[in-house]
C-alpha positions, 0 to 999 in steps of 0.5 A: 604849092604850084607855080607855073612859069607859063603864067608868069609865076616863076620866082626870081630865085629859090633857095631850098634844101633839096631840089628835085629835077622831074616830076615823074614817079621817082621825083614825086616819090621822093618829094612826098617822102621828104615833104614832112621832114622839116625840109624845104623842097623844090620840085621842078617839072618841064611840063605843066598839069597836062600834055603841051605839044611844045613841051613834049617836042623837047624829048624829040631826037634822032635814032641811029641804032636798031628800030625804035619808037620815036623818042617823044612818043615813049615818055610823057613830059608833064606832072606825073611823067609817063605814069600817065600812060603806064601799063601798071605791071609791077614785080620786084627784081630777083636776087640774081638780077643784082649779081655779077654773072660771068656769062653776062659781061658788066652784069652786077650792082654794088648793092644786093636785093637785100638793100632794096627789098625793105622799100618794095612794100611801101612802093606797092602801096604808092602804085595801089598794089596790096602787099601780098607776096609775089608768090604763085602759091599765095594766088593759086587755090590749087597751090597745095595740090597742083604740081604746075606751081613749082614743077621740077625745074619750072617755076611760076613768076607772078606779076601784079597789075596796078589800076594803073596809078597816075601820079598826076591824079593820085598825088597832085593833092599832096602838093596843093597846100604843102608849104614845104614843097614848091612845085615849079611847072613848065620850068626846065633845068638846063645847066648846073652851077658848080663850085670852084672845085667842080665838085659841089652843085650850088644851083640849078638854072632854069629856063622856060619856053617863054625865055625866062630864067631863074635859079634854084639853090640847094644843098642837095639835088636829084635828077630824076627825069628818065633814062634818056633825059637824065644822060641828056642833061648831064651831057649838056652841062659842059661848062666845067667839063666839055664832056659833060657833068659826071662824065669824066670816064665817058660813061654817061649815056652808055649801057642804054637798054630796054627789055627785049622779047623774042618768039621762043617757039610754038607749043602744044600743051598737056592736058594737066596744063590746059585743065589748071584753072590758075594757068588756063587764061594765060597772058595777056588775059587776067586772073584773080584770086577770090576776095582780092582786088589784085589782078595778076598774071602768071608766067613761067621761068627756070629755077634759079639753080638752072639759070646758073648751071646752064649760064642763062640770063633771067627771063620769063615766058608768057604762054599765048593761045593761037587760034587753030586756023592761024596755021592755014593763014601762015602765022605758024608756017615756020613750024610745019610739024607742030600739029604732029606734036599733038599725039606725043604730048603727056595727057593725050588723047587729042585735045577736045573740040573747041579748046585751044590746041596751039600756043605761042611762047613769048619770052622777055629776057634781060639784055646784056649790058652793052657800053656801045648802046648809048645816048649821045648828043646830036647836032640839033638844038631844041627850043631851050638851046639844049643839044637834042638826043641821039640814040644808038641802041644796040644789042650785044653779040652775047644776046643772041648766044643767050637767046638760043641757049634759054630757048632750048633749055626752057623747051627741054625742061617744059617737056620734062615737066610734062607741060607740053611740047615745043617746036623751035625753028632754030634758024628763026630764033635770032635775029628777030624783030624786037617785040613790044616788051618794054619802052623801058629806058635803063642804064645810061647812069649806071650805078657802080662802086667805082667811077671807071664802071659807072656814073653814080655810087651805091646811094645813087650819087654822081661819083664826081660830085658831093651832092647831085644824085640820080633817080630812076632806071638809068641807074640800073647796072643790070636789068632783069626781066621785071618791068622797072616801075616798082624798082624805080619807086623802091630805089627812090624811097631808098634815096630819100632815106639817104638824103634824110640821114645826109641832112641830119648830119649836116 
């Protein structure tokens, strides 16, 4: 059932089993999973059922780090959250993404891919992507004979595209008549009431833009407001600890990251790659497998053994066609010898007239977790009285090392595999203007086995509390290259299972 606080429907008080704060993909997923379990649920959403500029302004903040989009433009603050303008790209994280790697400081999760993998299929269902595997062999009719799918040390990664699913449109109906779930719209959590020990959350204090107040008491609380807002809310809760809730070790808000992108060279492709019907469209075009509705995008990467041997980050490289006249316009001016590569590519003679000759390699790679990249509180307050966000996004010095290393190694392996030749201007690999790969806010309440290294434990519970959990990509300990939405949902499903177990034991 929906109650809109701006319409005077805010209850004076509410007592439930589970209070979920934030009705984005994580919050809605958890509420859907728990609503038929005999539990009473409160789903508290800051916005309403459509965009409201006054509500959206609560995201406004200051950027003092690397150039970044305005914070109130990166996320949508109403029911369904940022799924309402999501691009729909899905892919699970890889096994290596969860592992500690010595060449990536602070990498590694306290869980493995095996802990998350059982939830990915259901996550695909929620974003209306079929349960087919993310394998090139499945989608390519040439897979049995086409050496391109897995050639030497080059591998193909597949992204599947959701319609994309808008959680407002697709799942609002689930709560219209759900008596076990109370959805509070235009209701903002501004603080938590703690027990005398400070370890148990007893209630969430709610305030509206109209100045109304109420509280929700519960046995379990889930904070699911996004990678920046989760940290901002915890940092603003300073009654019991002046540094913020869960912030005894000054880690709330640290390790903020996004997915970075670099232009990693220009290529001339071999005839075999150009002739491949599976690869010929290249990103951002979309290919289909006959008989399936699933839209997919292929990209290249290196085999995991090479990532380990060469101490590389996980990454994927898209191959983008460049018009032949782009060089004359200056687009390829830093690659003056690219045309000379044509005669040296496997599969010569020269490419037929009318076909694409030049391609640009765009690489998305996992950034190194950086404790100095962080969400902090500024000096200005929003309309609710909370301190606004101050974002200081910083890359690690290690990112430059890894970007150069992966660019050189991928280009070498690309040539050895007979896929083409790549021209790299070593002086222009780094620094580069960040490409628009993400707006993926990750890492600010990272998962760890110890409160000395993160904010939440392996079950997403805030280390310093008994019953406050965090959902969303803020718990990512390291980031991989895949868009985070599918993993956000899988982790939300996993958290739902854990809460059900907790309740059944109580």
